[in-house]
C-alpha positions as a Python dict, from the first residue, in 0.01 Angstrom:
ca = {
    (1, 'M'): (0, 0, 0),
    (2, 'K'): (352, -174, 6),
    (3, 'Q'): (280, -511, 260),
    (4, 'K'): (526, -769, 384),
    (5, 'I'): (459, -1102, 260),
    (6, 'T'): (581, -1463, 360),
    (7, 'L'): (512, -1734, 155),
    (8, 'I'): (584, -2079, 315),
    (9, 'G'): (630, -2313, 25),
    (10, 'A'): (877, -2309, -256),
    (11, 'G'): (677, -2540, -546),
    (12, 'S'): (594, -2383, -868),
    (13, 'W'): (303, -2184, -743),
    (14, 'G'): (492, -2043, -431),
    (15, 'T'): (736, -1934, -655),
    (16, 'A'): (516, -1803, -916),
    (17, 'L'): (338, -1636, -631),
    (18, 'A'): (591, -1446, -474),
    (19, 'V'): (720, -1336, -838),
    (20, 'T'): (427, -1184, -906),
    (21, 'L'): (392, -1025, -545),
    (22, 'G'): (746, -872, -598),
    (23, 'G'): (657, -756, -945),
    (24, 'K'): (380, -549, -759),
    (25, 'G'): (652, -391, -479),
    (26, 'H'): (579, -614, -216),
    (27, 'E'): (817, -712, 45),
    (28, 'A'): (801, -1104, -17),
    (29, 'A'): (1014, -1337, 199),
    (30, 'I'): (997, -1783, 78),
    (31, 'W'): (1092, -2047, 311),
    (32, 'D'): (1084, -2408, 196),
    (33, 'I'): (1161, -2736, 447),
    (34, 'D'): (1425, -2826, 96),
    (35, 'R'): (1731, -2605, 272),
    (36, 'K'): (1928, -2718, -28),
    (37, 'M'): (1723, -2591, -291),
    (38, 'M'): (1653, -2255, -120),
    (39, 'E'): (1999, -2234, -116),
    (40, 'G'): (2008, -2281, -482),
    (41, 'M'): (1727, -2007, -516),
    (42, 'D'): (1930, -1796, -326),
    (43, 'A'): (2252, -1807, -523),
    (44, 'K'): (2147, -1820, -885),
    (45, 'R'): (1789, -1599, -759),
    (46, 'E'): (1556, -1913, -976),
    (47, 'N'): (1394, -2247, -853),
    (48, 'E'): (1582, -2440, -1105),
    (49, 'K'): (1396, -2720, -931),
    (50, 'Y'): (1033, -2596, -1005),
    (51, 'L'): (995, -2302, -1201),
    (52, 'P'): (1304, -2293, -1438),
    (53, 'G'): (1396, -1949, -1641),
    (54, 'V'): (1167, -1734, -1436),
    (55, 'K'): (1346, -1418, -1198),
    (56, 'L'): (1289, -1389, -855),
    (57, 'P'): (1243, -981, -876),
    (58, 'D'): (1468, -784, -586),
    (59, 'S'): (1228, -733, -339),
    (60, 'V'): (1157, -1122, -293),
    (61, 'S'): (1423, -1239, -40),
    (62, 'V'): (1463, -1607, 59),
    (63, 'A'): (1472, -1673, 399),
    (64, 'F'): (1679, -1991, 586),
    (65, 'E'): (1473, -2009, 883),
    (66, 'L'): (1075, -2025, 968),
    (67, 'S'): (1122, -1755, 1238),
    (68, 'E'): (1323, -1535, 992),
    (69, 'A'): (1070, -1532, 713),
    (70, 'L'): (762, -1487, 928),
    (71, 'Y'): (872, -1227, 1155),
    (72, 'G'): (646, -921, 1138),
    (73, 'A'): (469, -1073, 808),
    (74, 'D'): (144, -889, 733),
    (75, 'T'): (-23, -1194, 501),
    (76, 'V'): (126, -1535, 566),
    (77, 'I'): (62, -1727, 228),
    (78, 'F'): (89, -2100, 266),
    (79, 'A'): (144, -2286, -104),
    (80, 'V'): (244, -2650, 98),
    (81, 'P'): (91, -2954, -53),
    (82, 'A'): (-316, -3023, 94),
    (83, 'Q'): (-153, -3339, 318),
    (84, 'H'): (145, -3120, 430),
    (85, 'F'): (-77, -2789, 533),
    (86, 'R'): (-132, -2919, 928),
    (87, 'S'): (232, -2979, 987),
    (88, 'A'): (318, -2669, 820),
    (89, 'A'): (104, -2463, 1008),
    (90, 'Q'): (147, -2595, 1356),
    (91, 'N'): (487, -2503, 1306),
    (92, 'A'): (457, -2138, 1190),
    (93, 'A'): (170, -2069, 1405),
    (94, 'P'): (491, -2003, 1662),
    (95, 'Y'): (579, -1732, 1498),
    (96, 'I'): (301, -1576, 1288),
    (97, 'G'): (120, -1205, 1445),
    (98, 'R'): (-207, -1219, 1550),
    (99, 'E'): (-312, -958, 1270),
    (100, 'A'): (-125, -1132, 1023),
    (101, 'L'): (-400, -1260, 786),
    (102, 'I'): (-339, -1622, 691),
    (103, 'M'): (-385, -1738, 305),
    (104, 'N'): (-382, -2092, 130),
    (105, 'V'): (-317, -2146, -200),
    (106, 'A'): (-302, -2497, -249),
    (107, 'K'): (-619, -2789, -323),
    (108, 'G'): (-686, -3088, -176),
    (109, 'I'): (-852, -3230, 122),
    (110, 'E'): (-709, -3393, 401),
    (111, 'K'): (-717, -3761, 337),
    (112, 'D'): (-738, -3851, 693),
    (113, 'S'): (-963, -3571, 824),
    (114, 'L'): (-1153, -3527, 537),
    (115, 'R'): (-1112, -3220, 633),
    (116, 'T'): (-1053, -2855, 380),
    (117, 'I'): (-774, -2628, 480),
    (118, 'S'): (-988, -2339, 570),
    (119, 'R'): (-1114, -2608, 852),
    (120, 'I'): (-812, -2703, 959),
    (121, 'A'): (-657, -2381, 982),
    (122, 'A'): (-972, -2301, 1196),
    (123, 'E'): (-843, -2531, 1424),
    (124, 'I'): (-467, -2399, 1432),
    (125, 'F'): (-572, -2012, 1397),
    (126, 'P'): (-878, -2010, 1620),
    (127, 'D'): (-1037, -1622, 1549),
    (128, 'R'): (-828, -1560, 1255),
    (129, 'R'): (-863, -1375, 932),
    (130, 'F'): (-844, -1653, 678),
    (131, 'A'): (-863, -1643, 277),
    (132, 'A'): (-831, -1890, -23),
    (133, 'L'): (-711, -1791, -343),
    (134, 'S'): (-830, -2069, -633),
    (135, 'G'): (-929, -2064, -1015),
    (136, 'P'): (-754, -2168, -1332),
    (137, 'S'): (-380, -2071, -1284),
    (138, 'H'): (-118, -2277, -1414),
    (139, 'A'): (222, -2153, -1233),
    (140, 'E'): (400, -2188, -1557),
    (141, 'E'): (183, -1917, -1687),
    (142, 'V'): (166, -1687, -1383),
    (143, 'G'): (592, -1680, -1364),
    (144, 'I'): (559, -1558, -1681),
    (145, 'A'): (303, -1328, -1693),
    (146, 'L'): (37, -1452, -1934),
    (147, 'P'): (-286, -1331, -1866),
    (148, 'T'): (-483, -1542, -1542),
    (149, 'T'): (-792, -1478, -1395),
    (150, 'V'): (-843, -1588, -1046),
    (151, 'V'): (-1097, -1570, -709),
    (152, 'A'): (-1019, -1492, -359),
    (153, 'A'): (-1276, -1631, -104),
    (154, 'S'): (-1303, -1518, 256),
    (155, 'E'): (-1649, -1580, 476),
    (156, 'D'): (-1572, -1188, 522),
    (157, 'M'): (-1576, -985, 219),
    (158, 'E'): (-1322, -734, 356),
    (159, 'V'): (-1109, -987, 370),
    (160, 'A'): (-1151, -1120, 49),
    (161, 'E'): (-1109, -773, -86),
    (162, 'Y'): (-809, -719, 57),
    (163, 'A'): (-639, -1016, -70),
    (164, 'Q'): (-838, -922, -439),
    (165, 'D'): (-553, -564, -453),
    (166, 'L'): (-294, -792, -261),
    (167, 'F'): (-233, -1009, -603),
    (168, 'M'): (-409, -779, -848),
    (169, 'T'): (-287, -680, -1142),
    (170, 'S'): (-296, -600, -1499),
    (171, 'R'): (-216, -955, -1589),
    (172, 'F'): (-347, -1115, -1269),
    (173, 'R'): (-709, -1066, -1204),
    (174, 'V'): (-873, -1154, -872),
    (175, 'Y'): (-1231, -1186, -816),
    (176, 'T'): (-1397, -1204, -497),
    (177, 'N'): (-1595, -1447, -333),
    (178, 'N'): (-1759, -1552, 49),
    (179, 'D'): (-1816, -1896, -63),
    (180, 'V'): (-1449, -2060, 87),
    (181, 'I'): (-1597, -2407, 128),
    (182, 'G'): (-1735, -2386, -221),
    (183, 'V'): (-1403, -2255, -377),
    (184, 'E'): (-1206, -2506, -206),
    (185, 'L'): (-1416, -2786, -292),
    (186, 'G'): (-1397, -2653, -669),
    (187, 'G'): (-1020, -2652, -641),
    (188, 'A'): (-975, -2979, -494),
    (189, 'L'): (-1214, -3204, -675),
    (190, 'K'): (-1128, -3128, -1024),
    (191, 'N'): (-808, -3291, -1011),
    (192, 'I'): (-987, -3618, -973),
    (193, 'I'): (-1168, -3549, -1301),
    (194, 'A'): (-829, -3429, -1415),
    (195, 'L'): (-671, -3787, -1362),
    (196, 'G'): (-1004, -3931, -1536),
    (197, 'A'): (-940, -3741, -1850),
    (198, 'G'): (-593, -3797, -1884),
    (199, 'I'): (-693, -4195, -1841),
    (200, 'S'): (-872, -4146, -2141),
    (201, 'D'): (-637, -3948, -2360),
    (202, 'G'): (-386, -4211, -2251),
    (203, 'M'): (-639, -4478, -2347),
    (204, 'G'): (-667, -4293, -2739),
    (205, 'F'): (-1049, -4227, -2692),
    (206, 'G'): (-1023, -3841, -2782),
    (207, 'D'): (-1212, -3553, -2740),
    (208, 'N'): (-1563, -3652, -2710),
    (209, 'A'): (-1486, -3893, -2457),
    (210, 'K'): (-1287, -3646, -2245),
    (211, 'A'): (-1571, -3381, -2313),
    (212, 'A'): (-1832, -3607, -2143),
    (213, 'M'): (-1591, -3688, -1886),
    (214, 'M'): (-1498, -3332, -1795),
    (215, 'T'): (-1934, -3227, -1797),
    (216, 'R'): (-2025, -3553, -1637),
    (217, 'G'): (-1738, -3497, -1394),
    (218, 'M'): (-1834, -3144, -1339),
    (219, 'I'): (-2184, -3251, -1204),
    (220, 'E'): (-2051, -3493, -955),
    (221, 'I'): (-1825, -3191, -819),
    (222, 'A'): (-2150, -2968, -776),
    (223, 'R'): (-2316, -3260, -572),
    (224, 'L'): (-2035, -3329, -366),
    (225, 'G'): (-1995, -2961, -277),
    (226, 'E'): (-2335, -2812, -250),
    (227, 'K'): (-2406, -3137, 25),
    (228, 'L'): (-2085, -3019, 205),
    (229, 'G'): (-2221, -2668, 210),
    (230, 'G'): (-2100, -2489, -109),
    (231, 'H'): (-2318, -2233, -305),
    (232, 'R'): (-2404, -2434, -599),
    (233, 'E'): (-2309, -2132, -847),
    (234, 'T'): (-1948, -2091, -733),
    (235, 'F'): (-1892, -2468, -918),
    (236, 'F'): (-1953, -2318, -1236),
    (237, 'G'): (-1720, -1995, -1187),
    (238, 'L'): (-1358, -1992, -1179),
    (239, 'A'): (-1268, -2257, -878),
    (240, 'G'): (-1495, -2495, -1050),
    (241, 'I'): (-1568, -2528, -1424),
    (242, 'G'): (-1280, -2271, -1528),
    (243, 'D'): (-975, -2482, -1341),
    (244, 'L'): (-1133, -2815, -1416),
    (245, 'I'): (-1141, -2718, -1795),
    (246, 'V'): (-750, -2548, -1767),
    (247, 'T'): (-645, -2886, -1501),
    (248, 'C'): (-831, -3112, -1784),
    (249, 'T'): (-658, -3017, -2088),
    (250, 'S'): (-336, -2866, -2037),
    (251, 'E'): (30, -3009, -2046),
    (252, 'H'): (91, -2837, -1749),
    (253, 'S'): (-170, -3046, -1508),
    (254, 'R'): (54, -3274, -1321),
    (255, 'N'): (-258, -3496, -1284),
    (256, 'R'): (-399, -3469, -1636),
    (257, 'R'): (-11, -3644, -1712),
    (258, 'C'): (-74, -3908, -1465),
    (259, 'G'): (-392, -3996, -1566),
    (260, 'I'): (-277, -4027, -1951),
    (261, 'L'): (40, -4266, -1797),
    (262, 'I'): (-253, -4507, -1674),
    (263, 'G'): (-465, -4495, -1906),
    (264, 'Q'): (-123, -4561, -2140),
    (265, 'G'): (-82, -4897, -1890),
    (266, 'V'): (179, -4814, -1617),
    (267, 'P'): (73, -4888, -1258),
    (268, 'P'): (-60, -4624, -1058),
    (269, 'D'): (187, -4633, -791),
    (270, 'E'): (442, -4584, -1103),
    (271, 'A'): (293, -4316, -1281),
    (272, 'V'): (263, -4102, -931),
    (273, 'S'): (616, -4134, -884),
    (274, 'S'): (752, -4054, -1226),
    (275, 'I'): (502, -3723, -1258),
    (276, 'G'): (840, -3572, -978),
    (277, 'M'): (597, -3359, -800),
    (278, 'V'): (269, -3438, -566),
    (279, 'V'): (-18, -3595, -737),
    (280, 'E'): (-297, -3430, -489),
    (281, 'G'): (-595, -3587, -687),
    (282, 'V'): (-453, -3917, -586),
    (283, 'Y'): (-543, -3858, -215),
    (284, 'T'): (-823, -3628, -320),
    (285, 'T'): (-987, -3907, -496),
    (286, 'E'): (-990, -4127, -167),
    (287, 'A'): (-1165, -3859, 34),
    (288, 'A'): (-1410, -3772, -207),
    (289, 'Y'): (-1495, -4134, -247),
    (290, 'R'): (-1525, -4175, 146),
    (291, 'L'): (-1697, -3821, 206),
    (292, 'A'): (-1962, -3978, -139),
    (293, 'Q'): (-2018, -4322, 66),
    (294, 'E'): (-2105, -4065, 464),
    (295, 'N'): (-2275, -3873, 307),
    (296, 'G'): (-2511, -4070, 41),
    (297, 'I'): (-2386, -3884, -289),
    (298, 'E'): (-2394, -4027, -644),
    (299, 'M'): (-2042, -3967, -770),
    (300, 'P'): (-1991, -4304, -1050),
    (301, 'I'): (-1640, -4089, -1240),
    (302, 'T'): (-1492, -4064, -895),
    (303, 'E'): (-1564, -4420, -780),
    (304, 'H'): (-1446, -4592, -1058),
    (305, 'I'): (-1135, -4382, -1052),
    (306, 'Y'): (-1116, -4464, -690),
    (307, 'K'): (-1125, -4838, -795),
    (308, 'V'): (-816, -4776, -1110),
    (309, 'L'): (-602, -4627, -866),
    (310, 'N'): (-660, -4887, -578),
    (311, 'G'): (-594, -5163, -857),
    (312, 'E'): (-959, -5299, -797),
    (313, 'I'): (-1073, -5275, -1144),
    (314, 'E'): (-851, -5184, -1485),
    (315, 'A'): (-855, -4875, -1670),
    (316, 'K'): (-1055, -5033, -1980),
    (317, 'D'): (-1330, -5203, -1730),
    (318, 'A'): (-1382, -4897, -1566),
    (319, 'V'): (-1456, -4758, -1899),
    (320, 'S'): (-1731, -4963, -1975),
    (321, 'A'): (-1861, -4964, -1650),
    (322, 'L'): (-1908, -4593, -1694),
    (323, 'M'): (-2091, -4653, -2013),
    (324, 'T'): (-2330, -4923, -1961),
    (325, 'R'): (-2466, -4795, -1678),
    (326, 'Q'): (-2883, -4746, -1606),
    (327, 'K'): (-3016, -4513, -1830),
    (328, 'R'): (-3068, -4142, -1717),
    (329, 'H'): (-3232, -3806, -1807),
    (330, 'E'): (-2974, -3574, -1848),
    (331, 'T'): (-3113, -3301, -1623),
    (332, 'E'): (-3220, -3457, -1290),
    (333, 'E'): (-3180, -3309, -984),
    (334, 'L'): (-2814, -3281, -875),
    (335, 'L'): (-2816, -3453, -541),
    (336, 'R'): (-3030, -3727, -664),
}
């Protein structure tokens, strides 16, 4: 069934999803606070800034007024950085119909409140349908319809299945999950490990070190994720291990690229600035470090990346500290 969909946020991911939905024949409107960029998209039918070379289908319209974009929308998809979700949602709320599905496709934890997006959405849109989309999905590949598989999560399985049908194509496969918090945390926390994998690559440590970083990093993600209410099996699915693999290994990963620069000796602030887009893992590292401290969860990789980002230690010292930790048995209980 043809739906009217509004995407808030015209970064690479929001644009790629607009292309996917428009390609299915849905009536999709995309809006962003950057009016100059939107004017360029409207004129050239392409997001030259964030997704160059990918043309917008005819069924995708570029909106210049938020109220216009949201009028009569069946589904509203937020594709803004996690740190900006609250303000974007508050600005949009007066124009969103009561029956519209609220979806989030960004990955992160709000640094100040330590809340995931679904919990912020519950504050702003109480008693409304909500779903999250996550998984290994670089916009650069989705935009040109390379095969991709993700997961749609909602506490209401009918809503998850609706989101599944909304996005599903022969090149964009969608699974469902009712573990919203687990899916959100998997997508957010893997960015920390991607920073670490990049630092390892930047220091020239090779594949062995990166494999260890990813494996032990997944243990940390599951420890904290389960403590905060996620299901353990979720972290070994698409939103967990799947997203971790792609973010730690791909040239498209801004978190990994930022980590590479830090590993090469670039100061963290300069490394973040040089990426030119939001490096969500920087914010998530601080949030996860604080959550681990509050909940008594051991997360040594996260702790040392946090200290590197804040200039407390150098990357080489973090490596030495991690490699010389007390001896352990590999299969100790995840929550120890």
